[in-house]
C-alpha positions as CSV (number, residue, x, y, z in Angstrom):
1,M,243.9,-46.0,7.8
2,L,245.5,-46.7,11.3
3,S,245.1,-50.0,13.0
4,V,243.4,-50.3,16.4
5,M,245.9,-49.6,19.2
6,E,245.3,-51.9,22.1
7,L,247.1,-51.4,25.4
8,V,247.4,-54.6,27.4
9,F,247.8,-54.7,31.2
10,L,248.9,-58.0,32.7
11,V,247.0,-58.4,36.0
12,S,248.0,-60.6,38.9
13,E,246.5,-61.2,42.3
14,A,248.7,-59.8,45.0
15,E,249.7,-62.1,47.9
16,E,248.4,-59.5,50.4
17,G,245.1,-59.1,48.5
18,G,243.9,-57.0,45.7
19,Y,245.6,-56.8,42.3
20,T,248.7,-55.4,40.5
21,A,248.8,-54.5,36.8
22,R,251.6,-53.6,34.5
23,A,251.7,-52.8,30.8
24,P,254.6,-54.7,29.1
25,G,256.7,-52.4,26.9
26,H,255.6,-49.3,28.8
27,S,256.7,-47.9,32.2
28,I,253.1,-48.2,33.6
29,F,252.2,-49.9,36.8
30,T,249.3,-49.7,39.2
31,Q,247.6,-51.6,42.0
32,A,244.2,-51.7,43.7
33,N,242.2,-53.5,46.3
34,S,239.3,-54.3,44.0
35,W,238.7,-54.9,40.3
36,E,236.6,-51.8,40.0
37,E,239.3,-49.7,41.6
38,L,241.9,-51.3,39.4
39,R,239.9,-50.5,36.2
40,S,239.7,-46.8,37.3
41,N,243.4,-46.7,38.2
42,V,244.4,-48.2,34.9
43,L,242.5,-45.7,32.9
44,E,244.1,-42.9,34.9
45,V,247.7,-44.0,34.6
46,A,247.3,-44.8,30.9
47,S,245.9,-41.3,30.3
48,L,248.8,-39.8,32.1
49,H,251.4,-42.0,30.3
50,F,250.1,-41.1,26.8
51,E,249.2,-37.5,27.6
52,D,251.9,-36.1,25.2
53,A,251.9,-39.0,22.7
54,S,250.9,-38.4,19.1
55,R,248.4,-41.3,19.5
56,R,246.6,-42.8,22.5
57,P,245.3,-46.4,22.9
58,D,241.8,-47.1,21.4
59,L,241.3,-50.0,23.7
60,I,242.6,-51.1,27.1
61,R,242.6,-54.8,28.0
62,L,242.9,-56.1,31.5
63,H,244.4,-59.6,31.2
64,L,244.2,-61.6,34.5
65,L,247.0,-64.1,35.0
66,K,246.2,-67.0,37.3
67,D,248.6,-70.0,37.4
68,E,247.9,-73.3,39.3
69,L,249.9,-76.5,38.9
70,T,248.2,-79.8,40.1
71,V,249.6,-83.3,40.3
72,A,247.8,-85.3,37.6
73,D,246.9,-88.3,39.8
74,S,245.9,-86.4,42.9
75,D,244.5,-83.1,44.0
76,E,247.8,-81.9,45.4
77,I,248.6,-78.3,44.3
78,V,252.3,-77.7,43.6
79,P,253.7,-74.3,44.6
80,L,254.5,-72.4,41.4
81,H,257.9,-71.3,42.6
82,A,259.0,-74.9,42.8
83,R,258.0,-75.4,39.1
84,D,259.5,-72.1,38.0
85,S,262.8,-72.8,39.7
86,G,263.3,-75.9,37.5
87,I,262.6,-73.9,34.4
88,Q,265.0,-71.2,35.5
89,D,267.8,-73.7,36.0
90,L,267.6,-74.5,32.3
91,E,267.5,-70.9,31.0
92,L,270.1,-68.2,30.9
93,A,269.6,-65.5,33.5
94,F,271.1,-62.1,33.1
95,N,270.3,-58.6,34.1
96,T,270.7,-55.2,32.5
97,E,273.6,-53.1,33.9
98,P,272.3,-50.1,36.0
99,E,273.8,-47.5,33.6
100,L,271.7,-48.9,30.8
101,R,268.3,-48.7,32.4
102,D,267.3,-45.4,30.7
103,I,268.2,-46.9,27.3
104,L,266.4,-50.1,28.3
105,A,263.2,-48.1,29.0
106,D,263.5,-46.1,25.8
107,L,264.1,-49.1,23.5
108,S,261.5,-51.3,25.2
109,S,258.9,-48.6,24.5
110,R,259.6,-49.2,20.7
111,E,259.0,-52.9,20.8
112,P,257.6,-54.9,19.1
113,I,259.3,-53.1,16.2
114,F,256.8,-51.8,13.6
115,H,253.9,-52.4,15.9
116,R,253.9,-49.2,17.9
117,P,251.5,-46.8,16.1
118,E,252.9,-43.8,18.1
119,F,256.1,-44.2,16.1
120,G,254.4,-44.3,12.7
121,T,252.5,-46.7,10.4
122,T,253.5,-45.6,6.9
123,R,256.3,-46.9,4.6
124,A,258.2,-43.7,5.1
125,D,258.0,-44.1,8.9
126,F,259.3,-47.6,8.7
127,E,262.1,-46.6,6.4
128,R,263.3,-44.0,8.9
129,M,263.4,-46.7,11.6
130,M,265.8,-48.9,9.7
131,V,269.5,-48.6,8.7
132,E,270.1,-49.0,5.0
133,D,271.3,-52.6,5.2
134,Y,268.7,-53.8,7.7
135,W,267.7,-57.4,7.6
136,E,266.0,-59.9,9.9
137,T,265.6,-63.6,10.6
138,G,262.0,-64.6,11.2
139,A,260.7,-67.2,13.7
140,S,260.5,-69.7,10.8
141,G,264.3,-69.3,10.3
142,R,263.9,-67.5,6.9
143,R,266.0,-64.4,6.3
144,Y,264.3,-61.3,4.9
145,S,265.7,-58.2,3.3
146,R,264.8,-54.6,4.1
147,Q,262.8,-54.3,0.9
148,V,260.8,-57.5,1.6
149,I,260.0,-56.2,5.1
150,L,258.9,-52.8,3.9
151,D,256.7,-54.3,1.2
152,E,255.0,-56.6,3.8
153,L,254.5,-53.8,6.3
154,E,253.0,-51.5,3.7
155,K,250.6,-54.3,2.8
156,R,249.7,-55.1,6.4
157,F,249.0,-51.5,7.4
158,S,246.9,-50.7,4.2
159,A,243.8,-52.0,6.0
160,P,242.6,-51.9,9.6
161,H,243.6,-54.9,11.7
162,A,243.7,-55.8,15.4
163,E,246.6,-57.7,17.0
164,V,247.5,-58.3,20.6
165,W,251.2,-58.1,21.4
166,E,252.3,-58.7,25.0
167,T,256.0,-58.1,25.8
168,S,258.0,-59.0,28.9
169,D,261.4,-59.8,30.2
170,F,263.2,-56.9,28.6
171,Q,267.0,-56.9,28.9
172,C,269.7,-54.7,27.3
173,R,273.4,-55.1,26.5
174,K,275.8,-52.6,25.1
175,L,277.6,-53.9,22.0
176,S,279.6,-50.8,21.1
177,S,279.7,-47.1,21.7
178,D,276.4,-46.6,19.7
179,T,274.9,-50.1,19.3
180,Y,272.8,-52.1,21.8
181,L,271.2,-55.5,21.9
182,L,267.6,-55.6,23.3
183,T,266.1,-59.0,24.1
184,Y,262.6,-59.8,25.3
185,T,259.7,-62.3,25.2
186,L,256.7,-61.7,22.9
187,L,253.2,-63.3,23.2
188,Q,251.2,-62.8,20.1
189,D,247.4,-63.0,20.2
190,H,247.6,-64.9,23.5
191,V,249.0,-67.9,21.6
192,R,252.3,-67.6,19.9
193,L,255.2,-67.3,22.3
194,S,258.7,-66.3,21.0
195,R,262.0,-64.8,22.1
196,R,263.0,-61.6,20.3
197,A,266.3,-59.9,19.8
198,T,266.7,-56.5,18.2
199,I,270.0,-54.7,17.5
200,W,269.6,-50.9,17.8
201,R,271.9,-48.1,16.8
202,T,271.7,-44.5,18.0
203,T,272.3,-42.0,15.2
204,P,272.0,-38.2,14.7
205,D,268.5,-39.0,13.3
206,G,267.5,-41.0,16.4
207,W,267.3,-44.8,17.0
208,K,267.5,-47.1,14.0
209,I,267.1,-50.8,13.8
210,V,270.1,-52.8,12.5
211,Y,268.8,-56.4,12.8
212,H,265.9,-58.3,14.3
213,Q,265.3,-62.0,15.0
214,G,262.5,-64.1,16.5
215,T,262.6,-67.7,17.8
216,I,259.5,-69.7,18.6
217,V,259.5,-71.1,22.2
218,Q,258.7,-74.8,21.7
219,D,258.4,-75.7,25.4
220,V,258.3,-73.7,28.6
């Protein structure tokens, strides 16, 4: 039985008024002057995006993002860009090379790995996604073999379950003629934030996963 497929749109208030909405992991973006118009636009663009897909979203979530930073001992509101610049000074910043943008779009649509129902939900589907010597390092730091991951996925998808996976900050780097590193940020169930890295290889049978790793973000 398939799990519920939920498509999440991250919604922000536009500086000039109205709203903008994007679906992390998909090339879907829209904007509107009112919430009602945004809801209508989101349904339309989602329908067009998944028109030829083997499966369409069962639910669409509009997740409104609103950030405000206030000095604790006063009512002074600190501009967010001032706070963000300090964080950015500590973190590595890099961009995907222009010639890799098509590959970036293709691979980002497959993340988080094993959680895109349109690419399959059975053990056989997951086996086709992996190279024979696939392994991964979990957010806990533990290392897992291909067999362990397949057993866990089979157990997880044996019953309906709902999870919310929000992806952002995708970047891609070419490692060799047929191998690429994809990195991104993952927010799970609106609580668990981690950095993710997947090594992908293009083969005659399509994209296959070589390695995956997740690291919990302790402080942002």
